[in-house]
Structures are given as structure tokens and as C-alpha cells.
C-alpha positions, 0 to 999 in steps of 0.5 A, a space after each residue: 205841534 198839535 195839542 194832544 187831546 186826552 180829556 175825553 177818554 172812552 174807557 171800556 172794561 169787560 171783566 165780569 168781576 168786579 162790576 166796575 174795573 176802573 174803580 178796581 184799578 183806582 183802588 189798587 193805587 189808593 189815590 183817586 175818588 169820584 167824589 170831589 170832597 173825598 178826593 180832597 181828603 185822599 189828597 191830604 192823606 196822600 201828602 201826609 203819607 208822602 211826608 211820613 215816608 220821606 220823614 225829615 230826610 232830604 238830599 242834603 243829608 246822607 241816608 242809610 240803605 234802608 232809608 234811601 229807598 222807601 217804596 209802596 211795596 205791599 207789606 200787608 199783614 198776613 190774613 188769618 188762615 181760611 179754609 179753601 172753598 174748593 175743599 167742599 168740592 173735592 170732599 163732594 167728589 170723594 163721597 160721590 166716588 165712594 158711591 160710584 166705586 161701590 156700585 161699580 164693584 157690586 155691578 161687576 160682582 153681579 156681572 161675574 155671578 150671572 155669567 159664571 154661575 147663572 148662565 154658565 151653570 143654570 143656562 139650560 135649567 133657567 125659566 124663559 122669564 129669568 133668562 131674559 130678565 138676566 140677559 136684559 139686566 146684564 146688557 143694561 148694567 154691563 153697558 153702564 159699568 163699562 161706559 161709565 168712564 166714557 160718560 165722565 169723559 163726555 161730561 168733562 169735554 162739555 166744559 172745554 168750551 166756555 162760550 155758551 157757559 160764559 154767557 149764561 153761567 152754570 145755572 143755565 147749564 144745569 142737568 136736564 133733570 132739573 129742567 124736567 123737574 121744573 117742567 113737571 112743576 109747571 104742568 101741575 101749577 099752570 100759574 107758574 107760567 105767568 109768574 115773574 122771572 125767577 132770580 136765577 132767570 134774571 141773573 142769566 139774562 143780565 149776564 147774557 146782556 152784559 157779556 154776550 158781545 165779549 164772548 162772541 169774540 172768544 178766540 177759537 183754534 183755527 186749525 183744530 176742532 173744539 171737542 165740544 163742537 164736533 158733529 159726530 154725524 152729518 145729520 141731526 147735528 144738534 143732537 150729536 154734538 159732543 157737548 150734548 152726548 153727556 146729557 144723553 148718557 146721563 139720562 141713559 144711565 138713570 133709565 138703565 138703573 131704574 130699569 134694573 131696579 124694576 126688573 130685579 125688584 119684580 123678580 125678588 118680590 114674585 120669587 117665582 123661579 119655577 118648581 124644582 122636582 125632588 131629586 133634580 140636583 141640577 136645579 137645587 141651587 138655582 133659587 139661591 143663585 137667582 136671589 143673589 144675582 137679583 139682590 146684587 143687581 138691585 143693590 148696585 142700581 140703588 147705590 147708583 141712584 143714591 149717588 145721583 140723588 145725592 148729586 142732585 141734592 147737593 148741586 141743585 138744591 144745596 147749590 154747592 157749586 154756587 156756594 163755592 163760586 161765591 166764596 171764591 169770588 169768581 163772579 157769574 162766569 166763574 161757574 164754568 171754572 168751578 164746574 170744570 174743577 169739580 169734574 176734574 176732581 171727580 174724574 181723578 177720584 173715579 179713575 184712580 184712587 178715591 183720594 186723588 181728587 183731594 190733592 187738587 186745589 184751585 190755584 194749582 188747577 188754574 196754573 195747569 190750565 194757564 199752560 194749556 194750548 187751548 184758549 178757553 182753558 187759558 182764559 179759565 186759568 187766567 180768570 181764577 188766578 187774577 181773582 185769587 191774586 186780588 182777593 184779600 183772603 186768598 192773595 198771599 197764598 196765591 202769589 206765593 205759589 205763583 212766585 215760586 213757580 218760575 215757569 208760571 211767571 214766564 207764562 204770564 210775562 209772555 201773555 203780555 205780548 198777546 195783542 189779539 183783541 180776542 185775547 184781551 181778557 187773558 192779557 189783562 188778567 195776566 197784567 193784573 196778576 203781575 201787578 200784584 206779584 210785583 208788589 211783593 218784594 221777594 218777587 220783584 227780581 223774579 219778574 224783572 229777571 225773566 228775559 224780555 220781561 221789560 220789553 213785554 211790560 213796555 208793550 202794555 204802554 200804548 202811546 205812539 209818536 209819529 216820526 217827523 219829516 226830518 231829523 230837525 223835528 219830532 213827530 206828534 204824540 198820538 195817545 191811543 185811547 180805548 175803542 169798542 174792541 180794545 181797552 188800551 187805556 186799561 193796559 196803560 194803567 197796568 203797565 205803569 203800575 207794574 213798572 212802578 212796583 218793579 222800580 222799588 228795586 235798585 237793580 230793576 231801575 237799571 233794567 227799566 232805563 236800559 230797555 229801548 224806547 221805554 223811558 220816552 214812552 213813560 215820559 209821554 204819560 207825564 203830559 197833562 195840559 191845562 184843560 185836563 188839570 183844571 177840569 172839575 169833571 176830569 175822569 179819575 183814570 186820567 189823573 191816576 195815569 199821570 200820578 202813576 207815571 210821576 211816581 215811576 219817574 220819581 223812583 227812577 230819578 232817585 236811584 243811587 249810584 252809577 245807575 241813578 246817574 245814568 237814569 237822571 241823564 237819560 230822563 233829563 235828555 228826553 226833551 219833553 220831561 221838564 216842559 211836562 213837569 212845568 205844565 203840572 206846576 203851572 196848572 196843577 193847583 187842584 192836584 197837589 200830589 201831582 205837583 209834589 211828585 213833579 217837584 221831587 223829580 226836578 230835585 232829583 234830576 238837579 243832582 246832575 249839573 247838566 240837568 240842573 242847567 236844563 231845568 233852570 234854562 226851561 222857561 217858567 220852571 223857576 218862576 213856578 217853583 217860587 210861586 208855589 214856595 212863596 204862596 201864602 194862600 196855600 191850604 195848610 195840608 199842602 205845606 209839604 208841596 211848598 217845602 218840596 218846592 223850596 228844596 228844589 230851588 235850593 238844589 237848582 241854585 247850588 253851584 249854578 251861576 246861571 241859575 243864581 242869575 235867573 233867580 235874582 232877576 225874578 226879584 224874589 230876594 225880599 220875599 225869601 228874606 221874609 220867609 225866614 220868619 215862617 217856621 215851615 219855610 225857614 230851612 229851605 229859604 236859608 238854603 236858597 239864600 246861602 246858595 245864592 250868596 255862595 256863587 255871587 259874581 261881580 255883576 250880581 253883588 249889588 243885587 245881593 246887597 239886600 241880603 244883609 237885611 236877613 242878618 238879625 233874623 239869622 243871628 237870633 236863630 243861631 242863638 235860639 235854635 238847634 239841629 238842622 235850623 241852626 246848621 242852615 242859619 250858621 251857614 247863611 250867616 257865614 255868607 251874609 256877613 261877607 256882604 257887609 262892612 265892619 260898620 254894617 255888621 256892628 249895626 246888625 248885631 245891635 239890631 239883633 240885640 246880640 253881642 259878638 262875644 255871645 255869638 262866639 260863645 255859641 259857636 264854641 258850644 256848637 263845636 263842643 256839642 258836635 265833637 263828631 260829625 252828625 248825619 243829621 247836620 253834616 255841615 254844621 261844624 264846617 259852617 261854624 268854622 267859616 263863621 268863626 274865621 269871618 269874625 276873626 277877620 272882621 275884628 281882631 278882638 274876636 280872636 282873643 274872645 275865641 282863645 279865651 273860650 277854648 276855640 283852639 282846643 275844639 279846632 284841634 278836636 275837629 282835626 282828629 274827627 273829620 270825615 268824608 261826611 263833612 265834605 259834600 253839599 248833597 247826598 244820593 243815598 249814602 253817596 256824597 255829591 258836589 264836594 266842597 271846594 275847600 276841605 274842612 282841614 283847610 278851614 281848621 288850619 286857617 282858623 288855627 293860624 288866625 288864633 296863633 298869629 295873634 
């Protein structure tokens, strides 16, 4: 099989914010740094965190339901309540709508006054000048008033296509009035023409340069028009594009209001409405009626111009939209989203109640856009939700709103299946949102409970294995790397991250295991060759992928109950699982975190007898585990890796005659005995030795003969230690002494400086101390009784010693307090596995019979 090359990845990211998405992905996992020194510190912290998470609990002790499944689910302390930045926009829209509705009301009143009072009552008596002034004002204001809603509609339509807006941001799309102001300034100040480009211009240029390629791939509907690109007339297409109509209407509004101010002011200042002769009752109230009309027209136009001035002040000079965009952390392209949100809020305030816009918020706005059929609206919605979901300030509120809305979660899951390159950013945003959502415990089951969710998440993992030529071979693994048009590696990261967070829940682990083809995909990502693991310049993303995958497999393998049994069987049956882990153990000395995760996977898989034999039968696994466990040159911060390797070896030697033979052939017995002197290794070394001694055969009795050299160390530990170390040493002693004759045992007692009476007393004290089974040392009473039985068989004098010490009473107490807890070698959560061949009742009965027979 050709060795797959995964070291030269070309990872490309196009998300405008944050500037470096690969760092964002790494920080989401809190594990990898580009700096070599920093990576060492992070690995130390990771190992400490793993040790703190696991505590002192192992599979050799039962664990409660709350201890059995520790996970990295996010439980970030709630941040202080922050004012939503979009409130500034909705308040701005409210104030504008007050101006707008007031102006519209005055305009409507003036229109009615002119048509009913002036033109209706004084049409014949009006001067020619006033008649035409009134007519022009009515035409101007009537058009403006009744077309205002249409202008808002055109403005709204102008934000539907974000192609141009996304390239140059909202700064480049400001109102034409700002462009005109700058042109006038340049006219009066020619030097400005040769000045350096402004910060705004540079920003637009940079965004153009960075994102124009991506925006050119923006998906467009193939069977419908984009409203902003509709050419209304066959000629002069640029002028009559619908996106430009809003600008035309904007200027017409300003010109009409200005004309109205000029006309009405002129007539009010001149105050020349013609002379009224005495007794002419038809013209008696004409002057007052005209004054009222011109005043209404002037007030209405001034209000409208005040609204526009307020608009320009807040938008252009105060940079309200940019300020809100900055607080929302949406980046340069976020200006399109902010502009669209503002127009929606303003339209609601103008077309309905002035308070309708206050009910809007960015998250709900984005959720509505996400459900749209327009690709541009979907992208706006996905961007907003993504940024708010990863923001430390807004994530809690955002994820809460998304999590309780099942239709939104279903929509996000659906988007994971969108593989069109033009929909890449939408798909990536949906994956990042779901990765954050799955990190909240309350949302874990909601995401996984959606029909087809696991299949959709599986679609993010892109690693293809070609089909073999026949049933007698397996095809090569072809890892799909990034290329110019698509960031496959990014989706691999996100897919593994989502699965890792979902696997924190026991039920979700079962769903992951039952998803067709998902486990082999996951196992493929555990592959890490020698070149990758030993390369100093390896990309952090590659190590991160392996790490996430190992974390996921470890969670699956540690699942309890029938689900865990099934998963361990499925994982171990994938032919690449153990060999991939072996490569990490063999070449991963620079990555202790990966080694520790790999070892934990082996330990959990070894809970199943069939998997235990597969692991032991895979060449080099046992040797690599011993190399790590007995490596005295390992840095202190990697002690957890050594301890984990010891636990894995103890598990592999448990009730496996074949693995015991393989271990003995490695000739490590003397080094294991020496390890009993090191505090960090004593417990695991004692477990390995006991399991080797327990399953001795006639063919390996001679190989195990050297274990008697451990007797003095074991005896001293029994007398001086307590708790877990005392338990394993008592258990080892019960097996070691079975390899000795009476003379040899006496010699060992002398070497240890301990008398048999002292050991007997210590054993009785152990039973007195543990009158009830202990979850921390569940086998200590069993091992104590086993050792006491050997002592009574070995020397009749010991029977009388035990009688005098009250052993019979303690044994009867054990009979009354035995529990299932004492019947197993190992535990999966709170479920016992590998039941002892001899029950503790039988051991107590044997010991009592020995005491009574004598």
C-alpha cells in the first residue's frame, strides 16, 4: 500500500473574520501553538488537564455516573449582560421614522388643504403665480409622499445582492451625497487629489484584493433574476439597474424637498398674494389660506431635510453603522449585514408602528435570513450567526436562541450537505455554529436527534479509500487535501470537532457507531506516519486533526454498557485501528498528548477479550508500551503517559495467556521488579506482575521464577503503605509466594526484615479497617484473604497466629458484608467486568475451614 502523504497540506481559508481561520480552529481546541516553546507548555498543560480530569480513577475501580464520563463540554461562566449593539440602529430607525411620519403627516395635511381649501375654494380667485406655485408644490410633495414607501423598497432591494457590497464594504456604497461632498472638497482643495489614499480607501482596496476572488464565486439563482440586477429598460442598463434606482430616488427626494423650501419660502417672504378689494367676500380669507398652505409645505420640507441631515450626520460623520459593525465583530463584509438590518428596521418603523423596529435583533434577523431561499440572504444569516456564536460576548445568548429553535438547528444540519463550491462559506459557517452548539450539554441531544444529523456530519469528513480489486484486498486511503476552490481540510477539522463534542453524551456515541461508514472514516484520520510525527515544521492543523480524532475514538471506546461493548467491538474490527495507534506510540515521542490518548484507547478496547487478543497480536504494540512505561529518560511532565502505558499493559495481561507469554518473551521481568521501587510506577508495575503470575502456565513457570525477587519490596510496602498501593501489593504478594517453597519464603521474610507474625497482624488490621467493601480499593479484602490462606497453607503456626489475632471473627464479618463490587477485576463505569473465578464467599469459607480444622 502506498504510504499516504499528508505532511504537505495546502490549507486555504476565505472567511474574512477572523483574519487567520486556522488559528481560530486551533484555539477552538485549545491545544496547538505555532511556537515550539509554547507548544511544549501547552502539551504540559494538556497532560495536567487530562490527569486532573481523570483523577485517580481507572478502569480498575468503579466510577459513579457523574465520574464515568468526563468531557470537554463547554461550561463557560456566564458573561456579564451586555447591551446589544443593534439597539443603536433600531433607536436610530425609530427617531428617523418620527421625522418621516411627522413630515408625511404635515405633507398630507398640506395636500388636503391645497386641494380642498385653495384649489377647491379659491381656484378662480388665485393669482396666476400662486396657482402655479401651489400646483408645482403639490406635484412635488404628492409624488414624494406617495412614493416614499417605494423609495424604501428600492433601498431595501439594493441590499439583496451582496456581491458588490461584499467586495468593497459599505464604505464604498455610501450615499451619493457623501461622494458629492468629497468631490466639492476636492474642487476647492486640489492638493487633496495628490494626497495619499485615506484609511477608508485603503481598507476598501485591501478587502477588494483579499476577497474579490471569493465573491466572484458567489452563487446566483439560475432560474430567477436577482432583484438588484434587473435592467428595467433595454437601453442605459447601468442607469436603470434596480440597484441604482434607490440612489436616483434619493436625490429626487432631496431636490423636491429643497424646491419646496425655496418656493414656499419665497411666497411667504414676499407675502404678495394680490390685492383684495373692499366688499370682495370671495377673496377675504385667501391670504390666510395661502399662508397656512405655504407654512405647512415649508414645515414638511424642513422636517424631511432635517431627517436627511440627521441621517447623514449619524451615518457618514458619526459612523454609526461602522460603530455597530465593530461592536458586533462582523468584520469588513459585515457592513452589508448591518445595512440590511437597518433598512429592515427602518422599513418596519415607517410602514407600521414606529415601535415595530424596536422588536428586531440581529440573531432573530439572521435566523430569518437563514431560512430564506436566496443564497445571498442565507450567507448573510450564516455569517451573523457564526460570528455571534464564536464571540465570547454574545455566544451564550446566541446559542440559547438557536438551541431552542429546532427548525434552525435542522436548517444548519441540512447545510452541512451543501457541497457546491459556491456554497462553501455557508457550509463552513453552519459547521462552526453547530460545533459551538454541540459544546453545550443541553443542545447535544437536540443536534444528534435530528434525522440524518450524523450522516450530514459524516459528509464533512473527506477521506476516500479506493475500492480494492477484489475481496482479498483493501483499497488505498486517499486523503483529500485543500485546493484553490475548496477547503476540504477545514471541514475535516470541524466534522471531528462536532463529533467529539457530541460523543460526550452516551446516547450520541451509539448513534455515531450505528452511522454507516462513519467509524472507518474516523479511524482513517488517526493515521500519522513517522515523517509527520517527527517533523519539526509540521503544520499545527495536521497534529490537531489527529488529536481530535484520537479524543473522539477515546470517548467512543470508553462508553459504558451494551453500547460501549458494541463500539469497542466495531472499533477494534477496523483493521487500521491498532496499527495506526502503534505508529503513534513508536514515533510520537514529541507529542505526548497523542501518545496518552492512544494508550487510553488501547486500555478501553482491552476491556473486550477479543480486542485484547488483537492488540497483543499486533506486532510491536506491547514492546512500544513497555518502552514508554520503562523509559527513565522521559521528562517529568510526561509521567502521566508512562502511568497510562502501565495501565494498558496491566489490562492486556489480564486473563490473557497469550499476551502473558508475549510479555515474558520481551524479557522485561527484572525491569518490572525494579519499577516497584519507583513511587510513580509501583501501582501499575504491581498490577502487571500480578496478572502475569495469575495466568502462569507450566511452560512459563520457569520464566516467572525470577518474580520472587520482588518479595522483600512487596512485604515492606504491605507493612508501610495503605489504600491503593497496599491493595495491589497484597494482591501481588498472594501470587508471588505461590512461586516459592517454604524455605524460600522464610529467606524473603528475613531479607525484608519482617516476621510472619507481623504480616499476619497487618492482614487482620486491613480486614478491621475495611469492614465494608470500598470503591477505591474494591479487591483489598479478597487479596488479604488469599494471602492469609497461603500463609496458613505454608506454615501451620500461622493458623494459631491468625486465631489469636481474631481472624475468624473478621472473616465472619466479611461474610455478612460481601458485595458484587468485590467480584470483578475491572469496571466499565459502574458495571463490573471480568468476574473473578473464585467468589469471595468461597475464599472466606476456605480460610475459616483452615482455622477450624486446626
